[in-house]
Each structure stands twice: as C-alpha cells, then as structure tokens.
C-alpha positions as CSV (number, residue, x, y, z in Angstrom):
1,M,-5.4,-22.6,26.5
2,Q,-5.7,-19.9,23.8
3,Q,-2.8,-17.6,22.9
4,S,-4.7,-14.6,24.1
5,E,-4.8,-16.1,27.6
6,L,-1.1,-17.0,27.6
7,F,0.0,-13.6,26.2
8,P,-2.2,-10.6,26.9
9,A,-2.6,-8.3,23.9
10,E,-0.1,-5.5,23.8
11,K,-1.8,-2.1,24.3
12,G,-1.9,-0.4,20.9
13,H,-3.3,-1.1,17.5
14,I,-2.3,-1.8,13.9
15,G,-3.1,0.7,11.1
16,T,-2.8,-0.2,7.4
17,D,-3.0,1.8,4.2
18,E,-2.0,1.5,0.5
19,S,-0.3,3.6,-2.2
20,G,-0.2,3.2,-5.9
21,K,-3.8,2.2,-6.4
22,G,-4.5,5.3,-8.6
23,D,-1.1,5.3,-10.3
24,Y,-0.8,3.7,-13.8
25,F,2.9,3.2,-13.5
26,G,4.5,1.3,-10.6
27,P,3.5,-1.1,-8.0
28,L,0.7,-1.4,-5.5
29,V,2.1,-1.1,-1.9
30,V,0.3,-1.8,1.3
31,A,1.9,-0.9,4.7
32,G,1.0,-1.8,8.2
33,V,2.3,-0.1,11.4
34,F,1.8,-1.1,15.0
35,L,1.3,1.9,17.2
36,P,1.6,1.3,21.0
37,D,-0.8,3.3,23.2
38,R,0.5,6.7,24.2
39,Q,2.6,7.0,21.1
40,Q,0.1,9.1,19.2
41,R,1.5,12.3,20.6
42,V,5.0,11.3,19.5
43,L,3.9,10.9,15.8
44,A,1.8,14.1,16.1
45,E,4.8,16.0,17.2
46,L,6.7,14.7,14.2
47,G,3.9,16.1,12.1
48,V,2.6,12.7,10.9
49,K,-0.6,12.9,8.9
50,D,-2.0,11.5,5.6
51,S,0.9,11.1,3.1
52,K,-1.1,12.9,0.4
53,K,-0.5,16.1,2.4
54,F,3.3,16.0,2.1
55,S,5.9,16.5,-0.6
56,D,7.8,13.4,-1.8
57,N,10.9,14.4,0.1
58,R,9.0,14.8,3.4
59,V,7.4,11.5,2.9
60,R,10.8,9.8,2.5
61,E,12.1,11.6,5.6
62,L,9.2,10.6,7.8
63,A,9.2,7.1,6.5
64,L,12.8,6.6,7.8
65,L,11.8,7.8,11.3
66,I,8.7,5.6,11.4
67,K,10.7,2.5,10.2
68,K,13.3,3.0,13.0
69,G,10.7,3.5,15.7
70,Y,7.8,1.2,15.0
71,K,7.1,-2.4,14.1
72,H,5.9,-2.3,10.5
73,S,5.3,-4.4,7.4
74,L,5.4,-3.6,3.7
75,V,3.7,-5.7,1.0
76,V,4.7,-4.8,-2.5
77,I,2.9,-6.1,-5.6
78,G,5.0,-5.1,-8.6
79,P,3.3,-4.5,-12.0
80,E,3.9,-8.0,-13.4
81,K,2.5,-9.7,-10.3
82,Y,-0.3,-7.2,-10.1
83,N,-1.4,-7.8,-13.7
84,E,-1.3,-11.6,-13.1
85,L,-3.4,-11.3,-9.9
86,Y,-5.8,-8.9,-11.4
87,T,-6.4,-11.2,-14.4
88,K,-7.2,-14.0,-11.9
89,L,-9.3,-12.0,-9.4
90,R,-10.9,-9.4,-11.7
91,N,-11.5,-7.3,-8.6
92,L,-9.2,-4.6,-7.2
93,N,-10.8,-4.8,-3.7
94,R,-10.0,-8.5,-3.4
95,L,-6.4,-7.8,-4.4
96,L,-6.3,-5.0,-1.9
97,A,-7.8,-7.2,0.8
98,W,-5.2,-9.9,0.2
99,A,-2.3,-7.3,0.5
100,H,-3.8,-5.7,3.6
101,S,-4.3,-9.0,5.3
102,R,-0.7,-10.0,4.6
103,A,0.6,-6.8,6.2
104,I,-1.5,-7.4,9.2
105,E,-0.4,-11.0,9.5
106,N,3.3,-10.0,9.2
107,I,3.0,-7.6,12.2
108,L,1.0,-10.2,14.2
109,E,4.0,-12.5,13.9
110,E,6.0,-9.9,16.0
111,V,3.3,-8.4,18.3
112,H,0.2,-9.8,19.8
113,C,-2.4,-7.2,19.1
114,S,-6.2,-7.2,19.2
115,L,-7.2,-4.2,17.0
116,C,-6.5,-3.1,13.4
117,I,-7.8,0.0,11.7
118,T,-7.8,0.3,7.9
119,D,-9.1,2.6,5.3
120,Q,-12.6,1.8,3.8
121,F,-12.4,-0.1,0.6
122,G,-14.9,-2.8,-0.7
123,D,-16.5,-5.2,1.7
124,K,-14.9,-5.7,5.1
125,S,-15.4,-9.5,4.7
126,Y,-12.8,-9.5,1.9
127,V,-10.1,-8.7,4.4
128,L,-11.5,-10.9,7.2
129,N,-11.7,-13.9,4.8
130,A,-8.1,-13.3,3.6
131,L,-6.7,-13.2,7.1
132,M,-5.1,-16.5,8.2
133,K,-4.7,-18.1,11.6
134,R,-3.1,-15.2,13.5
135,G,-5.5,-12.6,12.2
136,K,-8.7,-14.5,12.8
137,N,-9.1,-13.1,16.4
138,I,-8.3,-9.5,15.6
139,E,-11.0,-6.8,15.7
140,L,-11.0,-5.1,12.2
141,V,-12.3,-1.6,11.9
142,Q,-12.7,-0.2,8.4
143,K,-13.7,3.5,8.1
144,P,-13.6,6.4,5.6
145,K,-10.8,8.9,6.2
146,A,-9.0,6.4,8.3
147,E,-5.8,8.4,7.9
148,E,-7.1,10.6,10.7
149,D,-5.9,7.7,12.9
150,M,-2.1,8.0,13.6
151,A,-1.3,4.4,12.9
152,V,-3.0,4.5,9.5
153,A,-1.4,7.9,8.8
154,A,2.0,6.4,9.5
155,A,1.2,3.4,7.3
156,S,0.2,5.7,4.5
157,I,3.6,7.4,4.7
158,L,5.5,4.1,4.6
159,A,3.4,2.9,1.7
160,R,4.0,6.1,-0.3
161,A,7.7,6.2,0.4
162,E,8.1,2.6,-0.9
163,F,5.9,3.3,-3.9
164,L,8.2,6.3,-4.8
165,R,11.3,4.2,-4.3
166,R,10.0,1.4,-6.6
167,L,8.8,3.9,-9.2
168,H,12.3,5.5,-9.3
169,F,13.9,2.1,-9.9
170,L,11.4,1.2,-12.6
171,S,12.1,4.5,-14.3
172,Q,15.8,3.6,-14.3
173,D,15.1,0.2,-15.7
174,V,13.2,1.5,-18.7
175,G,15.5,4.6,-19.1
176,M,12.6,7.0,-18.9
177,D,11.0,9.1,-16.2
178,L,7.7,7.5,-15.3
179,P,5.1,10.0,-14.0
180,K,2.8,9.4,-11.0
181,G,-0.9,9.3,-11.1
182,A,-3.2,8.9,-14.2
183,S,-3.2,12.1,-16.2
184,S,-2.7,13.1,-19.9
185,L,1.0,13.3,-19.0
186,V,0.9,9.6,-18.1
187,D,-0.9,8.8,-21.4
188,E,1.9,10.5,-23.3
189,A,4.6,8.8,-21.3
190,G,3.0,5.4,-21.9
191,L,2.7,5.9,-25.6
192,R,6.3,7.1,-25.9
193,L,7.5,4.1,-23.9
194,V,5.5,1.6,-26.1
195,K,6.9,3.2,-29.3
196,L,10.4,2.9,-28.0
197,Q,10.2,-0.6,-26.4
198,G,7.1,-2.4,-27.7
199,I,3.8,-3.3,-26.2
200,Q,5.3,-6.0,-24.0
201,V,7.0,-3.3,-21.8
202,L,3.5,-2.5,-20.4
203,D,3.4,-5.9,-18.5
204,K,6.5,-4.8,-16.5
205,V,5.6,-1.2,-15.6
206,V,1.9,-0.5,-15.6
207,K,-1.4,-1.7,-14.2
208,K,-2.9,-2.8,-17.5
209,H,-6.6,-2.8,-16.5
210,F,-6.5,1.1,-16.4
211,K,-8.4,2.7,-19.4
212,I,-5.1,4.4,-20.3
213,T,-3.9,1.1,-21.8
214,K,-6.8,1.1,-24.3
215,R,-6.0,4.7,-25.2
216,I,-2.3,3.9,-25.8
217,L,-3.1,0.9,-28.0
218,A,-5.7,2.9,-30.0
219,S,-3.1,5.7,-30.6
220,L,-0.5,3.3,-32.1
C-alpha cells in the first residue's frame, strides 16, 4: 500500500522562494513554508507579501512570526560552498533546483503534502529531477510572480531574513560592512576588501562568477 493511501495528504501546500541570488556578497538561501488551507487570511492580516516590498526590519519581524506558526525549512549555501557547487554545475538554475528540492524534501519529512508552488526559474525538470523519494509524488507548479501565493510570500520573507542574518555575520567576520545587491557600491566594497585582506577573501564572502569579480581583479 502506498503512503498516500495510508496517510491522506494534509490540506494545504508548500511554497518555496530564494534570496541572495542577485547579491554579490553573502549566501544563497532557499526557504520553504507549509501553509495549511484556510491560513491564507491569517498571513494576509499579518501583511505578508513578497519580501522585496518590506524594510529589512519588517522582514525580520515577520520571519519570527512565520517561524513560530508554520512548518518551514531553510537551505543555506554559504559563499564557499556556493563557489564550489557553481564550479561543478556551471549553471545557477541547477544549483537553485537542488536547494529548492532540499527545502521541499525537508518539509515533506514532517508533513504529507501533495502540492508545491515555486517561483519560475529555469526548467521545471531541474527541480523534479533533484527531488528524492518523498518528493517524487508531489505536484510541482512553477509560475512567474509566484510571491502572489501566500506560502511563497512567507517563504520569500524567511529566505530574506536568513540572508540578512548571514550577511551581518559575514560583515563581522571580515570587519567591514558588506552591502547588499550588485551596484557600484558593491564593486567599491569588494575592491577595498581585497586590498585589505587579499584575493583569497573573495572565496569566503562573494559569489565569484559575478562580473564584479573580473572588475575588481582588473582594478588591482
């Protein structure tokens, strides 16, 4: 008898989203949240929406509430591991798929669920192929602007809050404020950091495949 016949799927769905993909400094973070049916209104009343619409402090506040109330998973790929995986895979979408599938699998260890919604990136088959035993039976829906779904919006908040937390600790480790994003400010910070601590510091704090790395090395 299959697990689905023994244990009917819980009513609700998983949402996953990532943070740090466009940030030169810091990790890549993927979060998953299981949202039971009829809980959408609760999150809406809290004001949950895509994390990009909030200040950093509000993201942190909402993340605490979501963590307390919902089954969730965080998959963090720090810069060193990220650079190692990227060198092997040479494809950001495959790396993202691996992280999203891990977040889904982690939640499926706690809750039997039959649907997952995730933001559109790359080929859907990347995620499906990366899913293991538990995830093989799940219906996976990838769509643009998936943050309009409450579970995905909650996941985007958890991912951003964890990204901000890790970036803060990285900044403390290197003794310098590491900016978010990928702007000229980021170029300047990267160049300053390399001049102070040497090229090897990039392995520990940045996603090296960004074009910023070439610009920093060319400026030395």
